[in-house]
Every structure is written in structure tokens, then in C-alpha cells.
Phi, psi and omega in degrees: 000338181089167185281141177288144174236261178288152178206182180296336183274347184252170171234139182249130176247140172250116182233123181050044178065021176242154186253124180236127184250122180268129185250148181301340177292341188101357177274164179226142181241125176266107190297312184295330181261358180055042188242123174264130183244128182227139181232145169055061175283324179057047171303146180089346183291320180298312180296323180298314181288323178295326179300326182259021168093004180285143183275070180258129182297135181299327184291351176295333178296308179297329181300320179297315182289322178297317180297318177296318180299320183293317182286328175293319178295327181291314185263336184049057184285156173269344179222144176232127177244125174262122183271056172087159181053044174293316178242132191283325192221196175290175185303132169216190189296339180292340176296324178295321176296321180295317178301314180295321180296317181299326181297339181265356184262123180271343182288153171291136183243130181235137176244119169274119188299136174245176184292338178268353183278078185263353177289140183305134175305333179298327178296316179293315183296330177295338178263003180089011179267125177279132180248132184211152178287336181195165174237127174244118184219121187056230177251041178238141181240124179249121181223171173278303177279141173305138184216143175253125178218125185305132176088359183234148167264130187257131169250134183208180176226235173071315188288333190056059189296144175211165177228154177256124180250121181269135178251204179292146179063229181259012180289140175211157183224134177253121184234145174291156182204160162275130184242113185250130170243190190306310184237030186203144171228121177261124181278148175290159175293133182277331187296154183288337189224071191231339181080176183223147172249116186286126178249150179247116182298144177232143173054242184267013178302145178241136182241126179242099182285142177251131171242180180292337186256332188197170173255129184240125177275118181286346180279344181289000000 
């Protein structure tokens, strides 16, 4: 039957004649390049906060790996690019989980360095992970921080974008989203314990909210 790509739970964007599929996990799949893009997983953050007494549930650690496994199983990519902040802090026990997880991954793994990626690139490279400041492919630019560069459409993370949706009365809901402007798409944070930065759409901005079940375009 072949591998599933777009479905009722995803949204598909066509940019510069290329196909990008937005997934409810917060990941994005570039169909023509067979590339899965994930941003801001922040592995190690749960252990870091628990070490200093924060009441963060232990199962959030397993949640990150389970979520990655599910989206990889859905798209079956040959390449995976992490757009920065893959690991939140210095080495802790979650690095051992990451090592074990990588051994089960057949795809090529690339890390675009983020501001939290303070672990030596040599550690990643020893595991077969390529570390780079950015990825330039065709007329697309992949970075951690949002960036404007003439002639390129930019994919990035870092912001942890979210939107506030107002309901009846004083009810409101804050949801993670893919936030698209003219030459840029900011991916939501993939990690289980990452927070959101609320953005306000302007002009032709497009907002793709992620829920557990689907991606919803608020512009529709």
C-alpha cells in the first residue's frame, strides 16, 4: 500500500512547488526530500527540573520518546532534522535514553544547533548525528532562530509559538501552533514540557493549531 503521508489529521502546504505536511505532534514532513523536521524537543529538561525539586511528572521523559517514535512510524522518513534545542541542558540520565533510542533509528539524523544545545558536538557525532549551524536545501533555509534571508523560505523553532483562542464569556484556550508568515514557518515545540509564547497574527499570517488529534487552520 505504500507509506502514509497526508491524512485527515494533517495539513498540507505547498511552498515553492514542494510539499510539506504538518502533523499534530508538531513535526513537519517534507515529502520530496523524505525529511522529517522536529524542533525544540528539550530532552533532559524534565530530569533537570526534577533534580532541583520541581514537581514535573517522571512519565514526561518517556512521553517525548514515545511521541518521536509515533511520528517516525507515521512518515517512515529516511532523514530526520532537529531544529535546535534537542537536549535542554548538560548531560544527565536522559542522554542514556537518547543513546538507546538512536540505536533503533535507521534514518539519518541531523541536528541544527540551538541555544540550549551545549553538549559537545563530538558527543553527537560519536552517535552518528551530524551537527550543523543551519541546513540550506534548494531554496529553503532551516535554522533554530527565525531568520530572514533573501531568496529563501525559512523554517525555524525556538519561539515555541502558540495562540490564544477566546471562547464564550471569559473562557480562553492557549494552543501550540505552526505560525506561517510570508517567507517563514515557525514550528511548535515538540517537547512535552516546554511552554508556549503567544503570537498575534498580522495581515496574511497563517496559524495552524495542533491538537492531539489534528492540525486545524484558523484561517479557514
